[in-house]
N, C-alpha and C positions, 0 to 999 in steps of 0.2 A: 178869246177863242184861238187866235193865232198862236199865242204863247203855249196854250194847251196842245195844239197840233204839233208845234215844234218840239215840245218836250216828249210827246208820244213818239215822234219820228226818231229822235235821238235815242230813246229807250229801245226802240225796235232795232236800231243799228247795233247797239251794244249787245242785245240779246242774240242777234244773228252772228255777230263776230265771236261771241263767246261759244256759241254752238258749233261754229266751224273751226274753232281753235285759232282764229286770227286775232291780231292785236293792232291797234292803231299806232302808227309810227309817227309820233308827234315831236321828235327831237328837233327837227327843222323841216317842216313841210314845204318851205319855200326854196329848198335846194334845187339848183338847175344843172348840177354836174354830178351824175351818179357813177361815172367811171373813175372818180376819185372819191373815196369814202374814209371817214374818220371813225375809228373804234377806240374805246378806252374808258377812262374813269373821269373823276371830277376835275382833273387838270384841264381837260377839254370842256367838260360839261357844265361845271358849276357856274361860270360866268359866260361861257360861249365866246369869250374874247378872241381866242386863238383862231377859231373859225372865221370870225369877223375880220381879223387882220389878214388872214389868208385870202379872204374874198377881195380885199383891197389890192393885194399883191397880184392875184391871178385874174381878177375880173369875173370870177365865177363863185358860186356858193356851193361848196362841197357838201355832200350828204354826210351828216354827223349822226352816228348811232351811239355815241358815248353816253354813259350813265354814271351819275355820281354814286360812289360807294361800290362800284362793280369790282369784283375780284377777277383773277385771270381766267377762271373757268367761264365766267359770264362774258368776258371779252371775246373768248373763243366763240360763244354763242352769237355775239354781235356779228362776228365775221361770217358765221354760217348763214345768218339772215341776209347779210349784204350780198354774198355770192349767189344765194338762192334767188334773190330779187333782181340781181344785176349780173348775169353770167359773163358780161363783157367787162367786168371790173378790171381796171388796169393798174391803179395805184392805191395802196392802202397806207393811211397815216395812222399810227397806233401808239399807245402806251399801255402800261398795265403792270400789275404785280404789287403795287404799293399797298393796296387794301388787304392783301393777303397777310401783310405784316401788321398794318394798323388795326385791323379788325380781328386778327388771329390771337391765339392763346400763347404763342411762343414769345419768350422774353427776348426782344431784340434791343433792349436798352443796356444789356450787360457788357462789361469789358473784362475778359474777352467774350466774344460771341458764344452763346449757348449752342449746343448741337441742335436743339429744336429750331432755333432761328436759321441756322445753316441749312437745315432740312427744308424749311419753307422756301428759302431763296433758291435752292437746288430744284425744288418742285416747280417753281415759277419758270426757271430756265428751261426745264424739260418741256413744259407746256408751250413756251414760246417757240422752241425748236420744232415741235410737232405742228404748231400753227403755221409757221413759215413754210414748212414742207407742204402743208395743205394748200397754201397759196400757190406754190409751184405746180402742184397737181391740177389746180383749178385754172391755170393759165394767167394768174396775176403776174404782171411783169415786175413791179417794184413795190417794196415796202420800206417806208421810212419810220423807224421806231424811236420815239422820243423817250429817252431815259430821264431819270429824276435828278434834280439839282439837290444841293445840300439843304436840309431842313433847319429850321431856326426855333428859337424860344423853347417851349416845353418838349419839342420833338428832336432836339439836337443830338440826344444820345443815340438815336437810330442811324446816325451818319456812318458809324462803323459798319453797320449792316449794308448800307448803301455802297460803301467802298468794296466790301466783299462781293456784292452783286456785280460791280463793274470788273472785278478780277476774273469772273467766269463768263460774262456776257459776250465778249469778243469772240470766244471760241464757238459759242452758239451761232453767231451770225456767220462766221467763217465756214461752219460745217453744214449750214442749211442748204438744201438742194436749190433753193432760189438763187444762191450765190454760186454753187458748184456747177450747175447745169443750165441755169436760166439765161435768157438774153439780157435780163436786167439784174436786179439784185436786192438784197436786204441790207439796210444801212442803219446803224445805231448812232443816234445823236447823244453825246454826253454834254449836257449843259452846265456841269459843275463849274467850269472856269468862267462862264458867262453870266450866270444869275447871282447877283449879290443879295445880301440879307435884306436890303431895303425893297427888293422886288418880290419878297415873300410876305404874305399877309400875316397879321398878328397871330393867326392860328398855327403858324409855323410850317404850314403845308402848302397852301394854295398860292398861285402867283397873283401879284397885283396886276393892274392893267399894263404897267410898264414891263413886268415880268412876262406876261402873256405876249406882248408885242415882240420881246426878245426871242421867246420860244418860237413864235410864228416866223420870225426872220431866219432862225436857224433851220427850221423845217424847209422853208422856201429856198434857202441857199443850197441845201442838199438836193432838193428836187431839180433845181436848175443845173447844178454841177453834174448830176448824173443823167441829165436830159430825160427825166421822167415825164410821162404824160401828166399834164397839169392844166 
């Protein structure tokens, strides 16, 4: 009977949440620091290792809203939920845009790059700039944006697209109002020199535990160097 009551209660919660447009935020309900939040894709979400390593470094569990497979538009929505739930949000840790290429129809394996691939990367850069400006408008002080490292194995042909992205991203971060007018800033981390092939899983995309620790160390070092709330 207890099991029946518990199942009925859970069903009622689901029905109520569906009716009110709410959704359960189960990425990491044990987070104890909401003024620092993570948004992004499977680089953060698939293993959760980066969040765990950051917890060791900071002594806090940052709220992680990242979702595997998320494109840049979905990451913008993650931020919208973050700032809506935590208006005092101070520091955002982010990544994004990779799935717009991996899941898109543009050919980003060609040499030279196709115009379709260039258009996708430009679109991602535009969305990033708007997002960073939104952070400024919302009173977020700092954003540390984790860029992508070189892909391996079957994904290696996309590294030319990655290099193109890095040729335009610095201007995005220089021009954002978070940098121009804020008391903090937006900081792009380029992990290409730091992540070696052995730190990428056999899928050619995701970091191993060692790779995740390296990425967490890079994020943490930037947060410390810029005296971000952490």
